C-alpha positions as CSV (number, residue, x, y, z in Angstrom):
1,M,129.7,-148.5,33.4
2,V,126.1,-148.8,33.0
3,E,123.3,-146.8,35.0
4,I,120.1,-145.6,34.8
5,N,119.1,-143.0,36.2
6,E,115.4,-141.1,37.5
7,I,114.7,-137.4,37.7
8,Q,111.2,-137.1,39.7
9,E,110.5,-133.6,39.0
10,V,111.1,-131.6,36.1
11,K,110.8,-129.3,34.3
12,V,108.0,-129.4,31.6
13,K,105.5,-128.2,29.0
14,I,105.1,-124.5,28.9
15,K,104.7,-122.3,32.1
16,R,105.3,-125.1,34.4
17,L,108.3,-125.1,36.5
18,L,108.8,-127.9,39.2
19,V,111.5,-129.0,41.6
20,I,114.2,-131.6,40.4
21,L,115.2,-134.5,42.4
22,V,118.0,-136.8,40.9
23,L,117.6,-140.1,42.1
24,P,120.8,-142.2,40.9
25,F,120.2,-145.8,40.4
26,L,123.4,-147.3,39.5
27,L,123.7,-151.0,38.5
28,G,127.3,-151.9,40.0
29,A,129.8,-150.5,42.2
30,C,132.1,-148.6,39.0
31,Q,132.3,-144.9,39.4
32,V,136.6,-145.3,39.4
33,V,136.5,-147.7,36.6
34,D,134.3,-145.7,34.7
35,S,136.7,-142.7,35.2
36,L,139.3,-144.7,33.4
37,T,137.1,-144.8,30.0
38,P,139.0,-143.6,27.2
39,V,136.7,-141.3,24.8
40,E,136.7,-142.4,21.0
41,T,139.0,-140.5,19.1
42,A,137.7,-138.0,15.9
43,A,137.5,-139.9,13.1
44,A,136.5,-139.0,9.0
45,P,133.4,-137.4,8.8
46,G,130.1,-139.5,8.4
47,T,132.2,-142.5,9.6
48,V,129.5,-145.1,11.5
49,L,131.5,-145.3,15.7
50,F,128.2,-147.6,17.0
51,A,125.8,-148.7,16.0
52,D,123.1,-150.7,18.1
53,D,120.0,-152.9,16.9
54,F,119.1,-154.0,20.1
55,A,119.3,-157.7,19.4
56,N,121.4,-158.0,22.2
57,N,122.9,-156.1,24.8
58,N,126.9,-156.2,23.9
59,A,127.0,-152.1,24.1
60,H,125.9,-152.4,28.1
61,W,123.0,-150.4,28.3
62,G,121.1,-149.5,32.1
63,I,118.6,-152.3,32.1
64,A,116.3,-152.4,35.6
65,D,112.5,-152.6,36.5
66,T,111.5,-150.7,39.7
67,A,108.3,-149.3,40.6
68,K,109.0,-145.7,39.1
69,G,110.1,-147.1,35.7
70,A,111.8,-149.8,34.1
71,V,114.3,-150.4,30.9
72,A,114.9,-153.5,29.1
73,L,115.3,-154.7,25.0
74,L,111.9,-156.1,23.5
75,Y,111.6,-156.9,20.4
76,Q,114.8,-155.7,19.3
77,G,114.6,-152.4,20.1
78,L,114.8,-150.4,23.5
79,D,111.6,-150.1,25.5
80,I,111.5,-147.3,28.5
81,Q,108.8,-147.0,30.8
82,V,108.2,-144.0,33.3
83,K,105.3,-145.4,35.8
84,Q,105.3,-142.4,37.5
85,A,104.1,-138.9,36.8
86,N,106.1,-136.3,36.3
87,A,109.1,-138.3,36.3
88,M,112.1,-138.6,33.5
89,M,113.8,-141.9,32.8
90,W,117.3,-142.5,30.9
91,T,119.8,-145.0,30.1
92,V,123.6,-144.9,28.9
93,T,126.3,-146.8,27.2
94,Q,129.3,-147.4,28.1
95,K,131.9,-145.1,25.7
96,K,132.3,-141.8,25.7
97,Y,132.6,-139.6,22.9
98,A,133.5,-136.1,21.7
99,D,132.0,-134.7,18.9
100,I,128.8,-137.2,17.6
101,Q,126.0,-137.0,15.6
102,V,123.0,-139.1,17.3
103,D,120.2,-141.2,15.0
104,V,117.2,-142.9,16.5
105,D,113.9,-143.6,16.0
106,A,111.4,-143.3,18.3
107,V,107.4,-144.0,19.1
108,L,105.0,-143.9,22.1
109,L,103.8,-147.7,22.3
110,N,101.5,-146.8,25.6
111,G,100.4,-143.8,27.5
112,S,99.5,-140.5,26.9
113,Q,100.7,-138.5,24.3
114,D,101.8,-135.6,27.0
115,D,105.5,-137.1,27.2
116,A,108.5,-136.6,26.5
117,F,111.5,-138.5,24.9
118,G,114.4,-138.0,22.9
119,T,118.8,-138.5,23.2
120,I,121.5,-138.0,25.4
121,C,125.1,-137.1,24.6
122,R,128.5,-135.7,26.4
123,F,126.8,-137.7,29.6
124,Q,129.6,-136.9,32.4
125,D,127.8,-138.3,35.7
126,N,123.5,-138.2,36.8
127,D,123.7,-134.1,36.7
128,H,125.9,-133.3,33.8
129,F,124.8,-133.8,30.6
130,Y,123.2,-132.5,27.3
131,G,119.4,-133.7,26.3
132,F,117.4,-133.2,23.2
133,L,113.6,-133.4,23.9
134,V,110.3,-134.0,22.0
135,T,106.9,-134.7,22.6
136,H,104.3,-136.7,21.3
137,D,102.1,-133.3,21.5
138,G,104.8,-131.6,19.0
139,Y,107.1,-129.9,21.1
140,Y,111.0,-129.8,21.6
141,G,113.8,-128.4,23.2
142,I,117.6,-128.5,24.2
143,F,118.2,-128.7,27.7
144,K,121.7,-128.6,30.0
145,M,121.5,-130.4,33.5
146,Q,124.1,-128.5,35.4
147,D,124.3,-129.6,38.9
148,G,121.5,-131.5,38.7
149,K,119.4,-129.3,37.7
150,L,117.5,-129.1,34.3
151,V,117.9,-125.6,31.9
152,L,116.2,-125.4,28.7
153,A,118.5,-123.6,26.0
154,N,115.9,-120.8,25.0
155,A,115.0,-117.5,26.2
156,D,111.7,-118.3,27.8
157,N,113.3,-121.7,29.0
158,D,110.4,-123.9,27.5
159,L,110.1,-126.3,25.1
160,Q,108.5,-124.4,21.6
161,Y,105.6,-126.1,19.0
162,S,106.8,-127.5,16.0
163,D,104.0,-129.5,12.9
164,V,107.3,-131.0,12.2
165,I,106.6,-133.6,14.9
166,R,103.9,-136.4,14.2
167,Q,101.7,-136.6,17.3
168,G,100.3,-139.6,19.0
169,G,101.7,-143.0,18.3
170,V,103.6,-142.3,15.3
171,V,107.5,-142.7,14.5
172,N,109.4,-139.5,14.8
173,H,113.2,-139.7,13.6
174,I,115.7,-138.5,16.1
175,Q,118.8,-136.3,15.2
176,A,121.3,-135.0,17.6
177,T,124.2,-133.4,17.2
178,C,127.1,-132.5,19.7
179,Q,130.1,-130.7,17.7
180,G,132.6,-128.9,19.1
181,N,130.5,-125.8,21.4
182,V,127.2,-126.2,18.3
183,L,124.2,-128.9,19.9
184,K,121.6,-129.3,17.0
185,L,118.2,-130.7,17.2
186,N,116.9,-132.5,13.9
187,V,113.3,-134.2,13.7
188,N,112.4,-135.6,11.3
189,G,114.9,-134.4,8.4
190,Q,114.3,-130.9,9.8
191,L,116.5,-128.7,11.8
192,L,114.2,-127.2,14.9
193,A,117.2,-126.2,17.2
194,M,120.5,-125.0,16.8
195,I,122.4,-123.4,20.3
196,E,126.0,-123.2,21.5
197,D,127.4,-124.3,24.6
198,D,130.7,-125.4,25.8
199,S,129.9,-126.8,29.0
200,Y,130.8,-130.6,28.2
201,A,133.2,-131.3,26.1
202,S,132.8,-135.3,26.0
203,G,131.0,-138.1,27.3
204,K,128.2,-141.4,27.2
205,V,125.7,-141.2,24.8
206,G,121.8,-142.3,26.1
207,L,118.1,-142.5,25.4
208,M,115.2,-141.1,27.8
209,A,111.8,-141.0,28.4
210,A,109.6,-139.1,30.5
211,A,106.5,-138.7,32.1
212,Y,104.2,-135.7,32.8
213,A,101.0,-135.6,34.6
214,S,100.1,-138.6,33.1
215,P,101.9,-141.8,34.4
216,N,102.8,-145.1,32.7
217,V,103.9,-143.8,30.0
218,E,106.2,-146.7,27.4
219,L,108.7,-145.3,24.9
220,F,110.4,-147.7,22.2
221,F,113.6,-147.1,20.4
222,D,115.3,-148.6,17.2
223,H,117.5,-148.1,15.0
224,F,120.1,-146.5,17.1
225,L,123.4,-144.9,15.2
226,V,126.6,-142.8,16.3
227,T,128.5,-141.2,13.6
228,Q,131.1,-138.5,13.1
229,P,129.6,-135.6,12.0
């Protein structure tokens, strides 16, 4: 199953709380078929489960171009454009995994650095998954989408700041780990966040990008790798 989904209004930076509205954009009527997709079995630690250089779309990423945003394979990478303010867009692959480590490089190509980008694991459907967010002005966080509501994982329900995150149009390396009930976010080789949550045990993996007050944000992803932690 290939999916692209949009959230028009999201929980954004510190002390900004907006109502979340989920607008699903499904490519193909394949919900029933998707429910039969098996979960990949566990392998030895370090085993490569999936790698993508985006030279083609054999991984069946959701691809689309709408008035609100676009996802495309460009320049041997995956490109996400968010054309609307206060919006998030994501795309997921077809396979399902339980315990995984996701690595990817990401850079801001166009638009304001008041953005957000990151990875997804254990995607169940539009309303249930884990997300790992980084912004180009230095913020980060782990969130859970639960019943269509975005819940950040710290006590303040806000993104946190770190000097580890490279600001502006510079490549950041994101590593997200979902292992058992432990979720970890590493950026540029340093652990920034770790939480425990057992809501979702398995699901798809994906990539996401968001714009805050300024629309027309474009993020570029490359060197996507899924390994057994």
